[in-house]
N, C-alpha and C positions, 0 to 999 in steps of 0.2 A: 474550507476553501471560501470565500465570499460570494454573495449571491450573483454578483455580475459574473465570476466566472464558472458558476453551476450555469448561467443562462446562456454564455458562450459556448462552453462544451455543449449542450443541448442543441443550441443552433447548429453547430458543426457537426454532430451527429444527423440531424435532420437533411443538412445538405450530403453529406455522405450517403446517408439512403435515397435519396433521389437521383444521386450519382449511380450507384449499383442499381437501381431499377431501370434507369435508364439504358444503362451498358446492355444488361439483360436481355431487355426489349428488343433493342436494335440489333443484338448477336440470334434473337430467334427469330427475327425476318430475314436476316442471312442466309441462316442454316437450312431454314422451309425453301426459300426461291433456290438456291445452290441445288437442294436433295432433289427435289421435281426435275430440274434441267437435266442434273444426272442420271436420274431413273431413266427418262423419255430417250435420252441420247444414247445410253446404256441398250436398252430395247430394242433400237432400231440398229445398232452396230453388234450388237454380241459379245460386248467386250467385259470380260469377267473383270478387268482390273478398275473400268468404269464402272461396272456394277457394285463392285466392293465399295467403291468410292459413294455411290448411291447409299448403300445400305449402312456406311459409315455416316452418310451426313442425314440420315434417318435418326439413328441414334444421337446424333450431334442436336436434331431437333428435342428429343426426349430429355437431353442432358442440359441445354438451355432452358427449357422450361421447367426443370425441377430447380436448375439454379436461381432462375427469376422467384418462385417462388419461395427458396430457401434464403435470400438477401432479404424477402420481405418478412419473415417469419423471426430470422434473426436480429430483426431492429426492434422486435416486441420487447418492452423491459421486464426487469426481474418480476416474478410474481410468488406466491406462496410455494410452489411446488418447483419452482426453476429458479432458486436463489443468485445465480450467477447469469441469469437471463439466456438466452435462446442462439446465442451464436454458434453452438456446437452442431448445430441442424444443418450449417454449410458444410463442416467436415463429413457429416453423415450422406449430404447429396453429392459430395466428390469423390466418398469412397463407391454410392450407387452407379455414378459415372464411370467407374475404373471398373468395376465389375462389366460393366455393359461394353467396355472397349476390349476387355479380354474375350468376350463371348463371341462378339462380332469377330475378332481376329481367328478366332480357330476356326468358325465357319470359314470364313473366307480362304483359309489356308489351306482348308479341305477341299474346297470347290476347285483350288488352283493345283493341287495334286492331283485331282481325277483329271482335270486337264490335261496336265501333262503327262498321265497315263494313255491317254489316248478316248477318257471319255468325257465327250462333250464337244460340241461345234466350233469351229473358227470364228475367231473376233474379225470386225473388217475395221479398218483405220478410215476415219473421216475426218472432213473439216468441222464437222459440226461437234464430234467426241473431242476435237482439238481446242476448239474455242471455248468449252464449258470447260474443260481442264484449266486453261489460263484462266479465263476467270473466275474460277474458284480460288486460284493460288491468288491471285490480284484481292479478293474479296477478304479471303482468311490473313492476308497481311494488316489490310487496314481494322481488321476488326481484331485481330491480336493484340495489335499496337495500342487500339483503344483499350479493351480489356486489360490487359497489363498496367496502363496508365492510371485506370480508377482502381483497380486491386492494388496498385501501391498506395494512390492517395487517401484510402480508404482502409486499408488491411483487410480486404475481402477474400477469404481463402477460396471460397466457390468461384470468384472470379478469376482468381488467380490460377485455378484448375482449368476454366474454359479457355484462359490465355495460351497457356501450356498446351492445350489440347487444340485449339488452331495452329498454332504453329508448327504441330508437328503435322498437321493438315496440310500445310505448304509444301513439307518436303514427300508425305505421300502423294499429293497430287504431282510433283516433280517426278518421281517415279512412275506412277501412269503415265505421264507424258513420252518418257522414254519408252515403256513398253508398248505404245501407241506408235512409237517412231519404228520400232523392230517390227511391228506388223507392218508397218506401211512399205518397209524394204523386204518383205518375204519372210519375216522370222517369227509365224503366228505363238510359237511357246514362249516370245517375250512378255506377251499380256500376262498369262499365268504366273511366270516370274516377276514382274512387276506387281501382280496383287499381291506375291508372298513378300514381295517387299516393303509394300502398304501397311502390311501386316505387321512386319518385322517393326517399322516407326511407331504403329500405334501400341504394341506391347511395350517397348521402350518408353512411352509418354506414360501409360497406364502403371508402370513400373514405379517411374520416378512420382506420379501423382499419387499412388495407395500409399507407398513408403510415407510420403510427407502428412496423409490422412490419416493412415492408421498411428504415426506419430502423433498426431494433433488430438487421438479420440483415445490415445492411450495415457495424456497429460505428458508426453515427454516434455522436459524442461528445454526452453528454446535456446538456440547455442548462445552461449558467453551471456546470457541475461542474469544468471546469478552472479559470476564474478563481475559484473558491472555494477551491478547493484551494492554488492557488498564493498566493493572499490568507494562508492558515493557514501554509505554510510559510516566508514571507518573515518571521514572525513569530517562527521559532525560532532562538535563538542559536547562532550558526557557519555559518547560511544565509548566501552572500554573493551569491547570485542563484538563478534557477529558470531550468533551459538549454532542459527541456521536460516537457510535461504532454500524456499521451495516454489518453484514458478510452474505454471502449468497455461498451456494458452487457449484459448476460446475465443475462435473468429478473430477480429480485428483488436480484440484485447487480450493482457498478460495478467493472469491474477497471481499475486505474488503474497506468499508468507513470510515475514521476515522476525527473526528473535534475534533481539538485541541485549547485551549485559550493559547495565549502568550501576556506577557506584550505589551500593542500600542504603548510604548517607543522605542521598538525596531527597527532597518530598513529592509526594506526588506531584503537584504540580510541575515540579522538575522533570519528572520522567515524560509527563504527558507533553511539556516544551518541545523534550528530546525527540521523541516521537513525532511529532508536528513537523518540527525541523528535516527529520529524514524523511517524511513523505514527501513534506516540499522539493526536498531536493532530487529526490528519486522521478517524479512527476516532470518534475522541468526537465530533466534530461530524458526520461523514457515518457512521453505522454501516454502511451497503450497501457501504462502498467495501471494496475487497480492492484495497491497496496496495504496489506493490514499487517500492523507491528504490534509484536510483544515485547516488554521491557523487563527483564531479569534482573532483580537485584542481588550486587555479587561483591562481597566481602575483599577488600583490596588491600594492599600490603600495607598502604600509607594510611590506614585511620589509627587515629589517636584514641588512648581508653577512652575518652570524654565522648567521643564519635559512638563507642559499640556502646557504651551505657545509653547514649539517646536512641538509639537504633532499636534496642532491645525492649525501651519505655514506650516507643511510638509504636512499635508492633504489637503491644499490650494496649493502645489508644490511652495510654496515660501521659502525663506532662510533669516532669522533673526540673528542677533548677537548682544551682548553688552546689552545681557537683564540685566534689573534692576527691583527689586522688593521691594515695602516699603511698610508696614503696617501702615496704618493712625490710628488716634485714635479712630475714630468711628467704629473700626474692618473694614473697608473697606480696597482695595488694591488700590495700584497706580503703573500701570505696564508702563515700556519705553523699546524702545528698536531701534537697526538698522535696517530697512528694504531696502534688497538689491533687485534692481531694473534694468533693462537694461538703461545705461546711454543716448542711444540715444531717451528715453520712453518721452513722452510729459507731462507734470504737470499734465493737466486733468487727462489722462488717469493711470498715477502713482497713484493721487490720490485716484482713484476709487479702487485699487487695495488696496491699506493702509486702507482705510475705509471698505472694506470687511475682511479685517484679524482684525481690530481692532473688528468688530461687533461680529466675532466671536471667540476672545478670551474674549470678554465680558460678552459673553453665555457661554462660558466655566467655569468663574471665578465667575459669580454669579452679581446678583442685585447689582448696585453701584460702581462695579470696575470702575477705571479709565485706560484706555489704550493710549498713545500717542506713534507715529511712527516716527522717524526721518528716513526720504527718502535718501539711498546711493546710488550712480551710480556705478555699476559694467561694465566691459567689457566682455559681451559674445562672442564676435568672438575673435579669434586669432589676436594677433596683430604680426606683422612681425617686429623683434627689429633688429638693426644694432648697435653693440658697438661702443661706443665713442671714439674718439683716446685718444691716452696715456696722453696728455697735461690735455684735459677736464677731463679725469678719475683720474689722480694724482690730479687736484684742488678740486673733489669731495671728493676723499678720504680723504686730509687733513683737508677738514670743517669738513667731520664726526668724525675724532680722535680729531679735536678741540672742537665740541661741547660735544663729549664724556668726556673729560677732564673738563671741564664747570660743566658739572653735576655731574660728582665726585662718579656715582655708575657703569656705565659701563666703559671698557675701553679694550685694545686689539682688535680695529678695524681691521678685518681680511676680504679676499675674499669677495674683494668690487667689483661691476659687475655694470655697466651702459650701458644702450642701448637705442638709438632713436626710436619710434616708433610714427607712426600718431597721437598718443593723448599724445605725448609728452614724455620727457627721463622716464625711470623707473631703479629707485636703489636698489640694493640687496645689504645688507651686514651682517657680521658675527660679534659678538663682546662677550665679556665676562662678568660675575659678580659672584659674593660672594654665594657659593651652596645654602646657607640657606635664600637668598633673596626672597621676597614673589614675587608671578607673578603678581601681581596687581602694584608691586612698580617696578618690571624690565619694564612693557609694559608702567607705564609712562615716565620712564626714554627715552626708546627708542622713544618713541612719540616727548619727548622733542628734541633730536639729529635731527628726521625728520622735525620737524616743523623749526628748524634752518637750516638746508641744503635747503629746498624748498625756504625759505626766503630768502636766500642769490643766488640762481638758480631759475629764473624764468619759466624756463623751466623744470623744474623737474616736473612728474606727480605725481607719487609715489614713496615712499621710505619705502622699508619693511627690515627691521633689525629681525636678528633672535638669539636670546641670548642663550649662553652656558655657563657652570658652570667652573670656574678655574679650570686647571689641565685636561682637556680633550682635547685629541688631534684634 
């Protein structure tokens, strides 16, 4: 991810944090004002339904204050103790709010039953009570709508809980209003029944909120996320299978662990590139996802014998070339190749390396496989090269051209360079051949040129020829 993309995401998180705090603060102010008004009118009228609303409102104040603190803490970055950030605090706040809702509902239902059984005074319906309830419905409507809008924009679970809470408050206030209407028309038990109705709405909202919150705290996978990520990953070239997807929510984010299978013949760079493409595709479709990807190498049915040998060598950190595979009459195989080792290595040590590789390849190819290695020295450290004088370079160039003419396959020797090193002279040259010439034939022709030059110049350590088709600049 580029620095500009990181800066853009940080800026977006900062904006979301400000939006969540502003929404939570406005909710606190509204809850406090409504609670005070309901409590005053409830004492004046003796309405149990309105008193239940006032107590409910008091819990609202506590819950919204808790929400405000939660959204502030949730935006703090990950630290040494909280590697996944602090977003879970929103779920904790929502769970506490759910518990308060059930406690309040239980108390209200108990008082309502006592009123129905005749233990308590009769409520009084007044215009003040009606006005407070209507005002409560209007305020709850606008703040629930605002909270829901901010919750959807920021992915805040705590604000979503508040929005659900105040949406249920509108319905409960409407029930209280109906109860006051019954009292107004001479049916005083309507207030107690309304209080029970309020509690039912509160319990329903609490159940929904609690279930969602517990799912979050229990790391329940969000619906459809794993399937959606699997579908996206399977479209990426190089991914041969999805082995596992695990997703868990944390506030507005979803942390995902994805295990994919890729061909084992791919290099580490290829695997890293495949993982990067998968991550980019997933985050483009689902910006809230923070994904960690593990690529597992898998043997595929279309692997060639050559592929299998190279994989074994690579896993042992060894380089091989000139791999030759022969099929024998008894269905066994015979494999030979050049094994590159440090030219300064002792024979005994090189033999141990070669034996380990031969045994690993034999185990890969099955019983009876013949494996032979030709140990070839390579220069591990950098060599300091010094250009030969013009006379020596001209002599080597002439020998290259003469050897090419004798072979009759390559010609137009050019770009000749010869440099002296502590291991001997190293010669590089380019030549041209027919575009349709097979690579094996070209390689043999260049080898003939190399041998001819080394035979005439004993100080030459290596001759490296690069073949080009005729007509290429």
